C-alpha positions as CSV (number, residue, x, y, z in Angstrom):
1,M,9.8,36.2,-2.7
2,G,6.8,34.5,-1.4
3,G,3.1,33.7,-2.0
4,G,4.3,30.5,-3.8
5,Q,6.9,31.6,-6.0
6,E,9.7,29.3,-6.5
7,T,12.7,31.4,-7.1
8,P,13.1,35.3,-6.3
9,G,11.6,37.2,-9.3
10,P,10.3,41.1,-9.8
11,F,7.4,42.1,-9.0
12,F,4.8,42.7,-11.3
13,H,3.7,45.9,-13.3
14,I,2.8,47.0,-16.7
15,V,5.0,48.7,-19.1
16,L,4.0,52.1,-18.2
17,N,4.7,51.7,-14.8
18,R,7.3,50.0,-14.9
19,L,9.2,53.0,-17.0
20,V,7.4,55.5,-14.8
21,L,9.4,53.8,-11.7
22,A,12.6,53.2,-13.3
23,G,12.5,56.8,-13.8
24,L,11.7,57.8,-10.5
25,M,14.8,55.7,-9.0
26,A,17.0,56.9,-11.5
27,T,16.6,60.2,-10.3
28,R,19.6,62.2,-8.6
29,P,16.9,62.7,-6.1
30,F,16.3,59.0,-5.2
31,Q,19.5,58.3,-6.0
32,R,20.6,60.0,-2.9
33,L,17.9,59.1,-1.2
34,A,19.0,55.7,-1.3
35,G,22.3,56.0,-0.7
36,H,21.9,58.7,2.4
37,T,19.4,55.4,4.1
38,N,22.4,52.9,3.3
39,V,24.7,55.3,5.2
40,I,22.5,55.7,8.0
41,F,22.0,51.5,8.0
42,Q,25.5,50.5,8.1
43,A,26.9,52.9,10.4
44,Y,24.2,51.5,13.2
45,A,23.4,47.9,12.1
46,P,27.1,47.1,10.3
47,D,26.3,43.4,10.7
48,L,23.0,43.6,10.0
49,H,23.8,46.0,6.6
50,G,26.6,42.9,6.1
51,Y,23.6,40.1,5.8
52,Y,21.7,42.2,3.3
53,Y,24.6,42.8,1.2
54,S,26.1,39.3,1.1
55,T,22.6,38.0,0.6
56,L,21.4,40.2,-2.6
57,D,25.3,39.8,-3.4
58,H,24.6,35.7,-3.9
59,L,21.9,36.1,-5.4
60,H,22.6,38.3,-8.3
61,R,25.8,36.3,-8.8
62,W,23.7,32.9,-8.8
63,D,20.8,34.7,-11.2
64,K,22.4,37.5,-13.7
65,T,18.9,38.5,-15.2
66,L,18.0,39.9,-12.4
67,K,17.9,43.5,-12.3
68,R,19.1,46.1,-9.2
69,N,16.4,48.9,-8.5
70,F,20.3,50.7,-7.5
71,L,23.7,50.1,-7.5
72,P,25.3,47.5,-4.6
73,T,27.1,50.5,-3.5
74,I,23.7,52.7,-3.1
75,S,21.5,50.1,-1.9
76,V,21.7,46.7,-0.2
77,F,17.6,46.8,-0.1
78,A,15.9,44.4,-2.8
79,A,12.8,46.4,-2.9
80,A,10.9,49.8,-2.8
81,T,7.7,51.0,-2.5
82,F,6.4,54.1,-3.6
83,N,3.2,55.6,-2.1
84,F,2.0,58.4,-3.7
85,G,-0.6,59.0,-1.9
86,P,-1.5,62.1,-1.9
87,T,-2.6,61.4,2.0
88,T,-0.2,58.2,2.4
89,V,-1.7,57.0,6.1
90,T,-1.7,53.2,7.1
91,L,-3.6,51.4,9.3
92,P,-2.0,49.0,12.2
93,H,-0.3,46.5,10.3
94,L,3.1,44.2,10.4
95,D,4.9,43.2,7.4
96,F,5.0,39.3,7.8
97,A,7.1,39.0,4.4
98,N,9.9,40.5,6.1
99,L,12.9,39.1,7.9
100,A,11.5,39.1,11.2
101,W,14.9,40.9,12.8
102,G,15.4,42.6,9.5
103,W,15.0,46.7,9.0
104,C,12.2,48.4,6.5
105,A,13.4,51.9,5.7
106,I,11.0,54.0,5.8
107,T,11.3,57.7,4.5
108,A,8.5,60.2,4.5
109,F,7.6,63.4,2.0
110,G,4.5,65.7,1.4
111,N,3.3,69.3,2.6
112,F,1.7,68.6,6.1
113,D,2.4,69.8,9.8
114,P,4.4,67.3,11.9
115,D,3.1,68.4,15.2
116,K,-0.4,67.9,14.1
117,G,-0.3,64.5,11.9
118,G,1.7,62.1,10.4
119,H,3.5,60.6,13.6
120,L,4.5,57.1,13.3
121,I,2.9,54.8,16.0
122,L,4.8,51.9,17.3
123,W,1.9,50.3,19.0
124,D,3.8,47.4,21.1
125,L,6.5,49.9,22.7
126,M,3.4,52.0,23.4
127,L,5.1,55.1,20.7
128,I,4.2,58.1,19.0
129,I,7.1,59.4,17.1
130,R,7.2,62.8,15.1
131,F,7.7,62.0,11.6
132,P,8.6,65.0,9.5
133,P,8.4,65.1,5.8
134,G,12.4,64.2,4.7
135,S,12.8,61.9,7.6
136,T,13.8,58.3,7.3
137,L,13.2,55.7,10.2
138,F,14.3,52.2,10.5
139,I,12.0,49.5,11.8
140,P,12.3,46.1,12.6
141,S,8.8,46.0,10.5
142,A,7.4,42.3,10.6
143,L,7.8,42.6,14.2
144,L,6.4,45.6,15.5
145,R,2.9,46.8,14.8
146,H,3.1,50.0,13.2
147,S,1.0,53.1,11.7
148,N,0.4,56.8,10.8
149,V,-1.7,59.3,12.5
150,S,-3.8,61.4,10.1
151,I,-2.8,64.6,8.7
152,Q,-5.1,67.4,8.5
153,Q,-7.6,68.0,5.4
154,G,-5.6,69.9,2.6
155,E,-1.6,68.5,3.2
156,K,-0.4,65.9,1.5
157,R,2.3,63.3,2.4
158,F,3.9,60.9,0.7
159,S,6.4,57.9,1.3
160,F,9.2,55.9,-0.1
161,T,10.1,52.5,1.6
162,Q,12.8,50.0,1.0
163,F,12.9,46.1,2.2
164,T,14.0,42.6,1.3
165,S,11.4,39.6,2.0
166,A,12.6,37.2,4.3
167,G,12.2,34.5,1.5
168,I,14.9,35.8,0.0
169,F,16.9,35.7,2.7
170,R,16.0,31.5,3.1
171,F,16.1,31.4,-0.5
172,V,20.0,32.5,-0.5
173,D,20.8,30.0,2.9
174,N,19.3,27.2,1.1
175,N,21.4,27.1,-1.2
176,F,19.4,28.6,-3.8
177,R,16.4,26.3,-2.5
178,T,13.3,27.0,-1.4
179,E,12.7,25.5,2.1
180,R,10.1,22.9,0.8
181,E,13.0,21.5,-1.7
182,V,15.2,21.3,1.3
183,D,13.1,19.1,3.5
184,E,12.0,16.8,0.6
185,T,15.9,16.5,0.0
186,P,17.0,12.7,1.5
187,M,18.6,13.5,4.9
188,S,19.5,11.1,7.8
189,A,18.3,11.8,11.1
190,A,21.0,13.6,12.2
191,E,20.8,16.0,9.7
192,R,17.4,16.7,9.8
193,E,18.2,17.5,13.3
194,A,20.7,19.7,13.1
195,R,18.4,21.6,10.5
196,V,15.9,22.0,13.0
197,E,18.3,23.3,15.6
198,A,19.4,25.4,13.0
199,R,16.0,27.1,12.4
200,K,15.6,27.5,16.1
201,A,18.9,29.3,16.4
202,R,18.3,31.6,13.4
203,W,16.4,34.3,15.9
204,A,18.8,34.2,18.5
205,E,21.4,34.7,15.7
206,G,19.7,37.5,14.2
207,L,19.4,39.7,17.3
208,K,23.4,39.5,17.3
209,M,23.3,41.2,14.0
210,Y,22.2,44.5,16.4
211,K,24.5,46.7,18.1
212,K,24.2,48.0,21.7
213,W,25.2,51.8,22.0
214,D,26.8,53.2,24.9
215,R,25.2,56.5,25.9
216,A,28.1,58.2,26.4
217,F,29.3,58.1,22.7
218,E,26.2,59.6,21.4
């Protein structure tokens, strides 16, 4: 959802690529990976996970023609990206289209020495995180500028990411309407002011979906 679309819809793929991607997501390894990621998400951020689950559930009830990448019991994310590499490394960037306080799940694959490359850099936090093959990390990718350290010559690195566009949350929260449609709807001055205040409060309400962990229980 974004780029001028009036309603959420699937990414465009040519027929061959669509078949390949559907086949990959149907394999047992990716089914298990998505399920494992889902359990981690629910364990560490249950309220945020619930927001993702309910949003996608409402969307698919509203438009039954939309197809999920995975069953709702396996993944609450709307979209996924396969980065085939063979040397997948990203430059510093923000994923502006994602939910500001939302999480993006990133899983690394390949054959590389994680002590010498492939690290995840969170520039705003001044952190460099060792990121071995087979590991999964969650980050608010729209908020934290991130990139990867290069790997060594002859090594291979791939990645699999899962995310949900912020536009989907807005669309569902607006009762299946775009921001423009809502803004163009006749409102009283009080209703319009209440809408402005509600939009201002979204960030604070989103942060409440995070949980604080006591180190005594880690």
